[in-house]
N, C-alpha and C positions, 0 to 999 in steps of 0.2 A: 075544526083543529086541523091544520097543516103540520105533517112529525117533519123534523129538518134531517136531511140525509149528509151523515158523516162522508168525508172523504177517508179514502183508502190509505191511511195516513199512516206511521209509526208510532208507538206511543213510548215512550221511553220512561224508567230504564226497562222494560221488559220485552222490547222490540215484539210486541204485539198487535195486528192491524186495530184502530181505533175503530174501524166501521164493522168489522165482521168477526174481531178477535182469534184469528187464526197468526200463525207467524207471519211477521212479514219481511220481505215481501209477498203479500197472497196474491192470487190469479189474477185480480182487477188491479193490484198495485202496477203487477208486471206489464199487464194490457196498456196501462195508464202511460208506465214508464217509456215502452218500447216505442206508443206514439207519440208520445215529447220528443222522442230522443232519436226518431227516424231518419233524420238526416246525420248524425254524427253518433254512430254506435260506441268511437272512441270514448267520448265525451258522457255518454250513460256507463261503461265499464268504469271510470275514474270516479263517478258521482256514488255509484254503488261499492267500489273499492273505499272509499273514504268512511260511507255510512256503515260497512261491515267492519270497519277498523273501532270506529265509535260503539257498534254494538256488542263488539267484543267485549271491549273496556266494562262496559256495563253490565254483560251478563259474568262475566266473572268475577265481578265483585258483587253478584247478587247470587251464583249458583255456586253452592260447598266444591263441586268438582271441578268447574269452571265448563266451558263448551270446547268442543272438538273442534279444531281450526279447518280442518276439513269439511266437515257439515257447513260450516259458517262460510267456504268458498262458496260451495255449490248453493247454499241457500241465497247469497247476495249476488254474484256474479259468474257462478256455473253456467247459468242459465241464458245471461244474457251475452255469452260468449258468441263469436262471429260463429257460423256455422259453415 
């Protein structure tokens, strides 16, 4: 019997990685995204900002005190900014 490997994608509305269970984007997801968008950092940042806004909406509905905007910026886009 072979075990199916899950992709490192977000599970909504919790925004945890479906493969490893940590906050998405996890390290593996970041590496995959950097490889996928290696020729277009701007497109990566637009994609991540869109996902960040979706995550904020989901998490604010789920978490009693909401989520800190600065934390979400660093989590979703801060790591991917051009250095």
